[in-house]
N, C-alpha and C positions, 0 to 999 in steps of 0.2 A: 704488258707483255708483248703487245701489239707492234712494239718500236723494233723488236728483236725477232719477230716469226714472221717469216714470209711465205706466204701461201704461193707455190711454184705452179701446181696443176691441181686440179681435183685432189689426188690422194698423195701428194708431195709437199711436205714441208721443208723449209730451212729454217732452224735456228740459227739466226746472225742480224746482223744490224746492216744498214744499206753502207755504212763505213768500212765493213770488214772486207776486206780482199778475198775473193774466191775464185779461182782460174775457171774461165769459162768450159773447159773441156768437164772439171769436175761436175758443174751443173747438168751439162749434158749427158755423162755418167747416170747421174741420179735420177733424170727423167726417164733415160731408155730401160732402166731398171725397173720403174714404177710402171712399165709397161709389160713386164713378164706375165705370163699366165700364172692367175691366182695370187697375184700380187695385190694385195689390199690395201696397204699405206706405207708411205716411205718418210724417213726423218732424216734430212741432213743436218750434220753438228756443224759448228762455227770455224773448225779445224778440218773442214770437207776439203781434200784434195783427189787430183786423179790417180786411179791405179790401172791395173792391168784389166781394163775392160768394164771393170766395178769400181765407183767411186770409194775412198777409204774415210771413213770419221760418218758414217751413216746406219741407220738402223732399218730393217726392212720386214715387214709384217704379211705373211702368208696364210692362206687360209687351207687350200688341199692340197699343197705342195711344199716342200722345201728345196732349196736350191745349196748344195754344198760348193759350190762355186763361189758363193756370195761371201760365206765364211771363210774359206781361202786355205793355202795352206799351212797357216801358224793356227792351228785350233788349239784354244787355251791361251794364246796370248794376253798377259795381263801384268798388273801391278801388285807387288806387295811393299808394305812400309814395315820397319822393324824398329823398334828403340834400341839403340844399343847402350853399352855401359860405358862408352868412351866419353869422357868431358869435353866439348868444345873447346875451353879454357887450356887444354893439356894436348892440343894437335899439332905437332911439328909437321907440315907438308913435304918438305925434304924428305923426312925419314918413312911417311906415311908412303909415298909413292913407291920408295923402295920394296916395299912388302909385297907386290904383285906381280912377282916377275913371272911366276909359275901357276899362277892362278886359273888360267885358262885350260891348262892341262885337263886329260879325263882325270876323274877322282881316282887315289889310289886303292890300293887293298884295306887300308885301314879305314873306308869308308862302306866297306862290302856289308858287313852287320848292320848297320843304322839304314843302308840303303834297303836291303829285306827285309827289315822289321816295318818299314814306312810303307813299300809296297805292298806287303800284306795287310798292313790296317787301312790301306787306300785302295783294296783290291785292286792290284796292277799286275797283269802277268807280266811274263820275262818278254821283251821286245830285243831285236836287232841294234835299235837305237840306245839302248839303255847307258851304252858307254858315254854318250852324249849328258847325261844326267848331271848337273851339277854346271853346266857350261852356257854362257850367254849367248853365242851365235852372233852373227853380222846384223846388217841394216842398222834399223834403229835403237836395237835391244841395246841395255847398260845395266851397269850397277852403279848407285851413285850414293856418295856419304854427303848429308846435307845437314844445315843448322837451322835451327828455327830461328827466321829472321823478324818477322812481325806477327803477334797474336793478336787477333781479333776477338777471339770468344775464349776465354779461360777458360770457363767450366766446360766448354766440349772438350779441351785439351787435357784437361783432368780426368773428364769420363772416358778418354781414351785411354790413358796412363802415359801421357806422352811429358816427359821431362826437357822443357827446352835448353837446360844446361847441357843435355847430352846429342850427342850425334844420332841422326837418323839414316837408316840405310833402305834405299828406296831400290828395287830390283825390278825390272822389266824385259821379260824373256817368256819364253812358250814351249810348245811342243817339239820344237827342232825339226828332227827327220822323220819323227813318227806320224807328226801332223801331215806334212811335205807326201808321205807315202800313202796315207790315206786318200788324200786329195787326187794324185796321180793316179791309184786304182779307180776311183770314181771316174776320173775325166777318160782314162780309157776306155770305160765300159759305157759311159753316158752321155759321153763330151760335156756340153755345159748343160745339158738337160735337166731339170728338177727331178726330184721322186716324188710319184704320188704316194701319199701316206698311207700306213699299213701294208705296204707290200715287201715283199722278203728282203730287197735290196735296201728299202727304206730302213727297216729293224737293224740291216747290218752296217748301215751307215752310223746310224744314232749309235749304236754300241758301241763302235770303235772311237766316235766322237767324243763320246762320254767318258771313255777311257784316255783318250788322250788329254781330255780338260783335266783329268786327276794326273795323270803324268806331268803337264804342264805346272800345276800346283806344286806337285814335289821338286820339279824341277828348280821354280824359284825358292823353295825352302832349302835345297842344299846349296844354291849359289849363295843365298844369305849367310848361311852355316859357315859355308867355306870362308866368305871374306871376313866372318867376326873372327874364325879361327885364327886368319892370316894377322890381324892385328891382336889377336891375344883376348879377345872381349867375350862379352856375352851378349845375348838379345832376345826380343821376345816379339813375335809377329802381332803388329797394330791392327791390318788388316790385309786382305786378299782377294783382286777381284781379276774377273777374266772378261776381255773386251774383244774377244773375237770368238763366237760360239753362236748356236743356235738354240732354243728351248721352246717349248710349249709355253701358250701365254693366252691368258684372255684379255681383249682390250676393248673398252666401249662394248661389254656383252658380246664380243664376237668372239670364237674361239679359234687360235691358229699356232702359227710357230714364229717366233721373233728372232732373226737373224741380226748379229751385231757384226761388223767389220770396221774396227776400230771406231767403238762406241762404248766407254764405258757405263755399266747399268747404274739407275739411279733408284734403284730397290733394293740395294744390297747395305744401306748404311753409309758411312762417310769413304769418301775414296780421295786420291790425289790425281790431278791433273797436272802433269809435268811438263815443263818449258824446255827449251833444247838446254843443252850441256853449259850454256852462257847464260842461261836465264833462271827467272825463278820459278818455281815450281808452287801450287796452290793446293792446300789440305781443306776440301769443301764438305759440308753436308749437304746432300740432296733434300731439297724442300718437299713436305708431304703434298703429294700431287693432287690435285682436283682431277676431275673428268676428264675437262679440257686440257691440263697439261699432259696427260697420259695418252689422249686421241693425236697429240700433236707431237709431243716428244719421245712418244713410244717405250716410256721407261728409260731413258738413254741420256746419255751427256757426252759432251767431247772428252775424246781419250788423250789429248795433249796439245803442242801449239799449233800442229799441220805445218806441211812442207809449203815453200815459196816456190822453190827451184827444183828440177826433177834431178834425182841421182844420175850421176855421170856428167851432169855439166858444171857441178859445182868447182872443180879445179879450175875449169877455164875462167869462171867468174871471177876466182879468187887469187890464183896463184900469183896473178901481176901485182896484186895489194900485199898478200901474206906470203912470207916464208913458212916451208911447214913447221919450224921450230916456233914461231909465233903463235900458232893454233894449239899447243899445249897449255897455253894459259889465257885464262878468260877475261872479260872487263871486271866480272865481279870477284876477282881475287883467286879463282878456284884454279885446280889442275886435271889436267886431262891425260890419261893412258890409251894409246890407241897406235899398235903397230902398223896399221895398215893404213897406207898414205892414200889410196882413193877413199878409204871410209873417213878418213880424218877429215878431207874435204867436204866428202857428199853429207856428213852429220855437222856440219861447222853450225855456229847458232846462227849466222847470215842466210842459213838454208831455210830456215823457220820462219813463222811468224812470232811476233811477240806473245807470250802466253797471257799478258793480261788483258788483252783485246777479247780474248776467248772467253776467260773467265767474266769480264765486263759483259759479253752478250749473254751469258748462261745467267749472271745476277740480273739483268734486264728483264729475262725473259722468266724472271720468279722460279728458276730451276734449281738453283745452290743459294746458300750462305756460305761466305768464306770463312773458314776458322784459323787458319793461318798461313803464313808464307813461308816458304823453306828457300834457302840460298845453297846453290851447290858449292861443296868443298873439295870433293875429287871425284870425277866421272871417270869410270872403267868401261872400255868400250871393246877393246882385245888387243893382246899382246902380239898377233900376227894374222893369219889368213883366217877366215871365218866359215870354215867348211861344217855341213851340218852333220 
């Protein structure tokens, strides 16, 4: 574990080997965040990269305050994996690509009954942003059909009910405009200050936050169902986890609040750690954590490969090497659907680190066991603009 765990300050840990490149600004942001009032401990993951004031790919444990700004605007952002009825051997990529022409439009009236039933079951009120349910959004969000490429633990795959002969569907999205509105309201009232526990504002935020989590989970479910409907397939959800949230937690006999900003839970069972659209993703099983593991990792793992390049500068780095048409196919033979030129470049595989290095760090730190490697088949980003 020592080789992939670096002690940055007294209360700051970085889960990454010396060979894993991490931008200096991300480390600076990690240290600065560790100095916030009430901050007990901080854990950066190997996919750590700079955010808007706070790093992405980290977990933060506080004792007497919570910091909504650490969770950010996409409350409940996470990953769900679905087993589909589509056989890999039957996939025709040219035909598959044509099935998603209108997939990013708001769901039509035929979905209304299901939405109302599921909202009632999940105790979700009506919101102004409900029109966005079932839509992916921009940024690094996606829906991706994947094939099982390598299996390292057959029994674990059987336990999850995953059939290697069938396509998997990985969905990455969150609470869209709803989460954004909750953060904006907090910033307007409190700037980036935290909220002391058990105050009226604290309870108001947590109530809104928890509903946004449920909304985000429903959003991923509806995204998966509409993608399955588009290919006339059925499917079952294998796992669903949130990686942007704050929850009450007891760590090393200390009661507090664990904030995750792009950090996958290691206490919720199996998870998928995705690569870029031109890279492999990995299904992993978190290792049963010792007290030392928990203290250093804060029950958290990387949530993806981690960016190398900032958004907005990718087109300048790549356009002289790659035409736009080149980016619709990947080195692994998969296809990409993305109607937004800037996003096509911003989310190019070259803008991300290799996911294998992230997995290697987590494995060396004895935080995960790799169950299977997943190869992208078709990645959907957006058909056009990505409004919330």
